[in-house]
DRENDO-1510 file (C-alpha; in Angstrom, 1 decimal, always signed):
<recs>
REC; n; res; u; v; w
REC; 1; UNK; +115.6; +117.8; +144.7 .
REC; 2; UNK; +117.7; +117.4; +141.6 .
REC; 3; UNK; +116.9; +113.7; +141.4 .
REC; 4; UNK; +113.2; +114.1; +142.1 .
REC; 5; UNK; +110.2; +114.1; +139.7 .
REC; 6; UNK; +106.4; +114.1; +139.8 .
REC; 7; UNK; +104.9; +111.2; +137.9 .
REC; 8; UNK; +101.3; +111.7; +136.6 .
REC; 9; UNK; +99.6; +108.4; +135.6 .
REC; 10; UNK; +97.1; +109.1; +132.8 .
REC; 11; UNK; +94.9; +107.3; +130.3 .
REC; 12; UNK; +92.5; +108.8; +127.7 .
REC; 13; UNK; +92.6; +112.3; +129.1 .
REC; 14; UNK; +95.2; +114.3; +127.2 .
REC; 15; UNK; +92.9; +117.4; +127.2 .
REC; 16; UNK; +91.8; +117.0; +130.8 .
REC; 17; UNK; +95.1; +116.5; +132.8 .
REC; 18; UNK; +93.9; +118.3; +135.9 .
REC; 19; UNK; +96.9; +117.3; +138.0 .
REC; 20; UNK; +99.4; +119.0; +135.7 .
REC; 21; UNK; +97.6; +122.3; +136.2 .
REC; 22; UNK; +97.3; +121.6; +139.9 .
REC; 23; UNK; +101.1; +121.1; +140.2 .
REC; 24; UNK; +101.8; +124.3; +138.4 .
REC; 25; UNK; +99.2; +126.3; +140.3 .
REC; 26; UNK; +100.6; +124.9; +143.5 .
REC; 27; UNK; +104.1; +126.3; +142.8 .
REC; 28; UNK; +105.8; +123.1; +141.7 .
REC; 29; UNK; +108.8; +123.9; +139.5 .
REC; 30; UNK; +110.4; +120.5; +139.3 .
REC; 31; UNK; +110.4; +117.8; +136.6 .
REC; 32; UNK; +107.1; +116.2; +135.5 .
REC; 33; UNK; +106.8; +112.8; +133.8 .
REC; 34; UNK; +103.4; +111.9; +132.3 .
REC; 35; UNK; +103.1; +108.1; +132.2 .
REC; 36; UNK; +100.9; +106.7; +129.5 .
REC; 37; UNK; +100.6; +103.2; +128.1 .
REC; 38; UNK; +101.6; +102.4; +124.6 .
REC; 39; UNK; +98.1; +101.2; +123.5 .
REC; 40; UNK; +96.3; +104.4; +124.6 .
REC; 41; UNK; +94.4; +105.6; +121.5 .
REC; 42; UNK; +95.2; +109.2; +122.6 .
REC; 43; UNK; +98.9; +108.7; +123.0 .
REC; 44; UNK; +99.7; +111.0; +120.0 .
REC; 45; UNK; +97.6; +113.7; +121.5 .
REC; 46; UNK; +99.5; +113.5; +124.8 .
REC; 47; UNK; +102.8; +113.8; +122.9 .
REC; 48; UNK; +101.5; +116.7; +120.9 .
REC; 49; UNK; +100.5; +118.6; +124.0 .
REC; 50; UNK; +103.3; +117.7; +126.4 .
REC; 51; UNK; +106.2; +116.6; +124.2 .
REC; 52; UNK; +109.2; +115.1; +126.0 .
REC; 53; UNK; +107.4; +115.0; +129.4 .
REC; 54; UNK; +105.4; +112.0; +128.1 .
REC; 55; UNK; +106.8; +108.5; +128.7 .
REC; 56; UNK; +104.9; +105.5; +127.1 .
REC; 57; UNK; +105.4; +102.1; +128.7 .
REC; 58; UNK; +104.8; +98.6; +127.3 .
REC; 59; UNK; +101.5; +97.7; +128.8 .
REC; 60; UNK; +101.5; +94.1; +127.7 .
REC; 61; UNK; +104.8; +93.5; +129.3 .
REC; 62; UNK; +103.7; +95.2; +132.5 .
REC; 63; UNK; +100.6; +93.1; +132.6 .
REC; 64; UNK; +102.6; +89.9; +132.2 .
REC; 65; UNK; +104.7; +90.9; +135.2 .
REC; 66; UNK; +101.8; +91.9; +137.5 .
REC; 67; UNK; +100.0; +89.6; +139.9 .
REC; 68; UNK; +96.4; +90.6; +139.1 .
REC; 69; UNK; +94.9; +88.0; +141.4 .
REC; 70; UNK; +92.4; +87.0; +138.7 .
REC; 71; UNK; +92.3; +85.7; +135.1 .
REC; 72; UNK; +90.5; +88.6; +133.4 .
REC; 73; UNK; +91.9; +90.7; +130.6 .
REC; 74; UNK; +91.4; +94.3; +131.8 .
REC; 75; UNK; +94.0; +96.3; +130.0 .
REC; 76; UNK; +92.6; +99.7; +131.1 .
REC; 77; UNK; +93.4; +99.4; +134.7 .
REC; 78; UNK; +96.1; +101.6; +136.4 .
REC; 79; UNK; +98.0; +98.9; +138.3 .
REC; 80; UNK; +100.3; +98.3; +135.3 .
REC; 81; UNK; +101.3; +101.9; +135.2 .
REC; 82; UNK; +102.0; +101.9; +138.9 .
REC; 83; UNK; +104.2; +98.9; +138.5 .
REC; 84; UNK; +106.4; +100.5; +135.8 .
REC; 85; UNK; +107.2; +103.7; +137.7 .
REC; 86; UNK; +110.3; +102.4; +139.5 .
REC; 87; UNK; +111.8; +101.2; +136.2 .
REC; 88; UNK; +110.9; +104.4; +134.4 .
REC; 89; UNK; +112.6; +106.4; +137.2 .
REC; 90; UNK; +115.8; +104.2; +136.8 .
REC; 91; UNK; +115.8; +104.7; +133.1 .
REC; 92; UNK; +115.5; +108.5; +133.5 .
REC; 93; UNK; +118.1; +108.7; +136.2 .
REC; 94; UNK; +115.6; +109.7; +138.8 .
REC; 95; UNK; +116.1; +108.4; +142.4 .
REC; 96; UNK; +113.0; +109.8; +144.2 .
REC; 97; UNK; +109.6; +110.5; +142.8 .
REC; 98; UNK; +105.9; +111.0; +143.7 .
REC; 99; UNK; +103.3; +109.1; +141.8 .
REC; 100; UNK; +100.1; +111.0; +141.2 .
REC; 101; UNK; +96.8; +110.3; +139.5 .
REC; 102; UNK; +95.6; +112.7; +136.8 .
REC; 103; UNK; +92.4; +114.1; +138.4 .
REC; 104; UNK; +93.6; +116.4; +141.2 .
REC; 105; UNK; +92.2; +120.0; +141.4 .
REC; 106; UNK; +94.7; +121.3; +144.0 .
REC; 107; UNK; +96.8; +120.3; +147.0 .
REC; 108; UNK; +95.9; +121.5; +150.5 .
REC; 109; UNK; +97.3; +122.1; +154.0 .
REC; 110; UNK; +95.2; +120.6; +156.7 .
REC; 111; UNK; +96.9; +122.2; +159.6 .
REC; 112; UNK; +98.1; +125.8; +159.9 .
REC; 113; UNK; +101.4; +127.1; +161.3 .
REC; 114; UNK; +100.0; +126.7; +164.9 .
REC; 115; UNK; +99.1; +123.0; +164.1 .
REC; 116; UNK; +95.4; +123.8; +164.2 .
REC; 117; UNK; +93.1; +121.9; +161.8 .
REC; 118; UNK; +91.8; +123.9; +158.9 .
REC; 119; UNK; +89.2; +122.7; +156.4 .
REC; 120; UNK; +90.9; +124.2; +153.4 .
REC; 121; UNK; +94.2; +125.9; +152.6 .
REC; 122; UNK; +95.5; +125.7; +149.1 .
REC; 123; UNK; +99.2; +125.0; +148.9 .
REC; 124; UNK; +101.2; +127.5; +146.9 .
REC; 125; UNK; +104.7; +126.1; +147.7 .
REC; 126; UNK; +104.6; +122.5; +146.5 .
REC; 127; UNK; +108.4; +122.6; +146.0 .
REC; 128; UNK; +108.8; +123.0; +149.8 .
REC; 129; UNK; +106.1; +120.5; +150.6 .
REC; 130; UNK; +107.5; +117.8; +148.4 .
REC; 131; UNK; +111.0; +118.5; +149.8 .
REC; 132; UNK; +109.7; +118.2; +153.4 .
REC; 133; UNK; +107.9; +114.9; +152.6 .
REC; 134; UNK; +111.0; +113.5; +150.9 .
REC; 135; UNK; +113.2; +114.5; +153.9 .
REC; 136; UNK; +110.8; +112.7; +156.2 .
REC; 137; UNK; +110.5; +109.7; +153.9 .
REC; 138; UNK; +114.3; +109.4; +153.8 .
REC; 139; UNK; +114.5; +109.4; +157.6 .
REC; 140; UNK; +112.2; +106.3; +157.8 .
REC; 141; UNK; +112.4; +102.7; +156.5 .
REC; 142; UNK; +109.0; +103.1; +155.0 .
REC; 143; UNK; +108.4; +101.8; +151.4 .
REC; 144; UNK; +106.2; +104.8; +150.6 .
REC; 145; UNK; +104.7; +108.0; +152.0 .
REC; 146; UNK; +101.4; +109.4; +150.8 .
REC; 147; UNK; +99.2; +112.5; +151.2 .
REC; 148; UNK; +95.8; +112.3; +152.9 .
REC; 149; UNK; +92.6; +112.4; +150.8 .
REC; 150; UNK; +89.4; +114.3; +151.4 .
REC; 151; UNK; +87.6; +111.2; +152.8 .
REC; 152; UNK; +90.2; +111.0; +155.6 .
REC; 153; UNK; +88.6; +114.1; +157.2 .
REC; 154; UNK; +84.9; +113.2; +157.0 .
REC; 155; UNK; +83.3; +114.6; +160.1 .
REC; 156; UNK; +85.5; +117.7; +160.2 .
REC; 157; UNK; +87.1; +118.6; +163.5 .
REC; 158; UNK; +85.7; +115.5; +165.2 .
REC; 159; UNK; +87.6; +113.2; +162.9 .
REC; 160; UNK; +90.8; +111.7; +164.5 .
REC; 161; UNK; +92.8; +113.0; +161.6 .
REC; 162; UNK; +91.8; +116.5; +162.5 .
REC; 163; UNK; +92.8; +116.4; +166.1 .
REC; 164; UNK; +96.6; +116.2; +165.7 .
REC; 165; UNK; +99.4; +115.4; +163.3 .
REC; 166; UNK; +99.6; +111.7; +162.8 .
REC; 167; UNK; +100.6; +108.9; +160.5 .
REC; 168; UNK; +98.2; +106.1; +159.5 .
REC; 169; UNK; +99.2; +102.7; +158.2 .
REC; 170; UNK; +97.5; +103.0; +154.8 .
REC; 171; UNK; +98.8; +104.3; +151.5 .
REC; 172; UNK; +96.5; +105.4; +148.7 .
REC; 173; UNK; +96.5; +107.5; +145.5 .
REC; 174; UNK; +99.7; +109.4; +145.8 .
REC; 175; UNK; +103.1; +107.7; +146.6 .
REC; 176; UNK; +106.5; +109.1; +147.4 .
REC; 177; UNK; +108.9; +106.4; +146.3 .
REC; 178; UNK; +112.6; +105.7; +145.8 .
REC; 179; UNK; +114.3; +103.4; +143.3 .
REC; 180; UNK; +116.2; +102.0; +146.3 .
REC; 181; UNK; +112.9; +100.8; +147.9 .
REC; 182; UNK; +111.0; +99.0; +145.1 .
REC; 183; UNK; +107.7; +97.3; +145.6 .
REC; 184; UNK; +104.9; +96.1; +143.4 .
REC; 185; UNK; +101.1; +96.7; +143.5 .
REC; 186; UNK; +98.9; +93.6; +143.2 .
REC; 187; UNK; +95.3; +93.0; +142.1 .
REC; 188; UNK; +93.5; +94.3; +139.0 .
REC; 189; UNK; +91.3; +96.7; +141.0 .
REC; 190; UNK; +91.8; +98.3; +144.5 .
REC; 191; UNK; +95.5; +97.8; +144.0 .
REC; 192; UNK; +96.5; +100.4; +146.5 .
REC; 193; UNK; +94.5; +98.9; +149.4 .
REC; 194; UNK; +95.5; +95.4; +148.3 .
REC; 195; UNK; +99.1; +96.4; +148.5 .
REC; 196; UNK; +99.3; +98.3; +151.8 .
REC; 197; UNK; +97.3; +95.6; +153.5 .
REC; 198; UNK; +99.4; +92.8; +152.1 .
REC; 199; UNK; +102.7; +94.5; +152.9 .
REC; 200; UNK; +101.6; +95.5; +156.4 .
REC; 201; UNK; +100.9; +91.8; +157.2 .
REC; 202; UNK; +104.5; +91.1; +156.1 .
REC; 203; UNK; +105.8; +93.9; +158.5 .
REC; 204; UNK; +106.5; +96.6; +155.9 .
REC; 205; UNK; +105.7; +100.2; +156.6 .
REC; 206; UNK; +103.5; +102.4; +154.3 .
REC; 207; UNK; +102.3; +105.7; +155.7 .
REC; 208; UNK; +99.7; +108.4; +155.0 .
REC; 209; UNK; +100.4; +111.8; +156.7 .
REC; 210; UNK; +97.5; +114.0; +157.5 .
REC; 211; UNK; +99.3; +117.4; +157.4 .
REC; 212; UNK; +98.6; +117.9; +153.7 .
REC; 213; UNK; +96.0; +116.4; +151.3 .
REC; 214; UNK; +95.0; +116.3; +147.7 .
REC; 215; UNK; +91.6; +117.3; +146.3 .
REC; 216; UNK; +90.4; +115.2; +143.4 .
REC; 217; UNK; +87.4; +114.5; +141.2 .
REC; 218; UNK; +84.6; +112.5; +142.8 .
REC; 219; UNK; +85.0; +108.7; +142.1 .
REC; 220; UNK; +83.3; +107.4; +139.0 .
REC; 221; UNK; +82.3; +110.8; +137.7 .
REC; 222; UNK; +85.3; +111.7; +135.5 .
REC; 223; UNK; +85.3; +110.1; +132.1 .
REC; 224; UNK; +88.4; +108.1; +131.2 .
REC; 225; UNK; +90.9; +106.6; +133.6 .
REC; 226; UNK; +89.3; +103.8; +135.8 .
REC; 227; UNK; +85.8; +105.2; +135.8 .
REC; 228; UNK; +84.4; +102.8; +133.2 .
REC; 229; UNK; +85.9; +99.8; +135.0 .
REC; 230; UNK; +84.4; +100.9; +138.4 .
REC; 231; UNK; +81.0; +101.4; +136.8 .
REC; 232; UNK; +81.2; +98.0; +135.1 .
REC; 233; UNK; +82.2; +95.8; +138.1 .
REC; 234; UNK; +80.8; +97.8; +141.0 .
REC; 235; UNK; +82.3; +98.5; +144.4 .
REC; 236; UNK; +81.7; +95.0; +145.8 .
REC; 237; UNK; +84.0; +93.3; +143.3 .
REC; 238; UNK; +86.5; +96.1; +143.6 .
REC; 239; UNK; +86.6; +95.8; +147.4 .
REC; 240; UNK; +86.6; +92.0; +147.4 .
REC; 241; UNK; +90.1; +91.9; +145.8 .
REC; 242; UNK; +91.4; +93.0; +149.2 .
REC; 243; UNK; +89.4; +90.3; +150.9 .
REC; 244; UNK; +90.9; +87.6; +148.6 .
REC; 245; UNK; +94.4; +88.8; +149.3 .
REC; 246; UNK; +94.1; +89.0; +153.1 .
REC; 247; UNK; +90.8; +87.4; +154.2 .
REC; 248; UNK; +92.1; +87.3; +157.8 .
REC; 249; UNK; +91.9; +91.0; +158.2 .
REC; 250; UNK; +89.7; +92.5; +155.5 .
REC; 251; UNK; +86.0; +92.2; +154.9 .
REC; 252; UNK; +83.3; +93.9; +152.8 .
REC; 253; UNK; +80.6; +95.9; +154.5 .
REC; 254; UNK; +78.1; +98.7; +153.8 .
REC; 255; UNK; +79.4; +102.2; +154.1 .
REC; 256; UNK; +77.6; +105.6; +154.2 .
REC; 257; UNK; +74.7; +107.2; +155.9 .
REC; 258; UNK; +71.8; +107.3; +153.5 .
REC; 259; UNK; +73.2; +106.2; +150.2 .
REC; 260; UNK; +74.9; +102.9; +151.2 .
REC; 261; UNK; +77.5; +101.2; +149.1 .
REC; 262; UNK; +79.7; +98.2; +149.7 .
REC; 263; UNK; +83.3; +98.9; +150.6 .
REC; 264; UNK; +86.3; +97.2; +152.2 .
REC; 265; UNK; +87.0; +97.4; +155.9 .
REC; 266; UNK; +90.5; +96.7; +157.3 .
REC; 267; UNK; +90.8; +95.4; +160.9 .
REC; 268; UNK; +94.2; +96.8; +161.8 .
REC; 269; UNK; +94.5; +94.7; +165.0 .
REC; 270; UNK; +94.6; +91.7; +162.7 .
REC; 271; UNK; +96.7; +93.3; +160.0 .
REC; 272; UNK; +99.9; +94.9; +161.4 .
REC; 273; UNK; +102.3; +92.8; +163.5 .
REC; 274; UNK; +102.1; +93.8; +167.2 .
REC; 275; UNK; +105.5; +94.1; +168.8 .
REC; 276; UNK; +105.4; +94.0; +172.6 .
REC; 277; UNK; +107.7; +96.0; +174.8 .
REC; 278; UNK; +110.3; +94.0; +176.7 .
REC; 279; UNK; +108.7; +95.1; +180.0 .
REC; 280; UNK; +105.7; +92.8; +179.2 .
REC; 281; UNK; +107.9; +89.7; +179.3 .
REC; 282; UNK; +106.8; +87.2; +182.0 .
REC; 283; UNK; +109.3; +87.0; +184.8 .
REC; 284; UNK; +110.4; +83.4; +185.4 .
REC; 285; UNK; +112.8; +82.0; +187.9 .
REC; 286; UNK; +115.8; +80.3; +186.5 .
REC; 287; UNK; +116.2; +76.7; +187.6 .
REC; 288; UNK; +119.0; +76.0; +190.0 .
REC; 289; UNK; +121.9; +74.1; +188.4 .
</recs>
């Protein structure tokens, strides 16, 4: 783990960096890099509070190199920060890293030592968890490996993610990465969904594991970050970026029980390439010479 670090992407929240505290409270003792853009009005406050742990990137240059899938000028979005992390890691001599947002309260186990689903179990040994995730990631050809989120367990024990350990073909919010496996996020908003869908269509692997998860602030309630952009454009526009990128397998539909909102829906049967086993090959007789 000498070449590993936790990257926290942040904007406008130097006094409210929840993830930094969550890492420390979770027993993480490794290197932390706080990634902030160079036009953040609160950059000096970040440096004052966190010193050398802060790395400022050139946001204009990152925007120029990013496929935003539109012609807007939204310089407050996180996609530019995500797309600088591989280069920042190279510059700092870091080979492996996990990219985190800045609004996590804590990290949780979702299965106990008997592999039984639990609704909540705070992790106190993040060093060991990150090492286990990294060991697994290294053993696969996946571009990235991510933790589950609270929404992945809606319905409790009846949810498919609560029944057994499994991997899903999505990748959102937290990303274990390597400088040897670079990839870029696309789209101004909904960049994580845009990317895992687009890469899945191309045959790339991006996984979420359900054994551990992160607990974060409710969407659009925490001031700073992307909240103002989400409130401005609404969830329909946010979700429609993924439809634009892969209209053959993504649509927008109503989600929820009583308070409905529009959200993306991925049809995985039309997304990931299906590889048939050799046993399904039709037997044909060879023509006689």
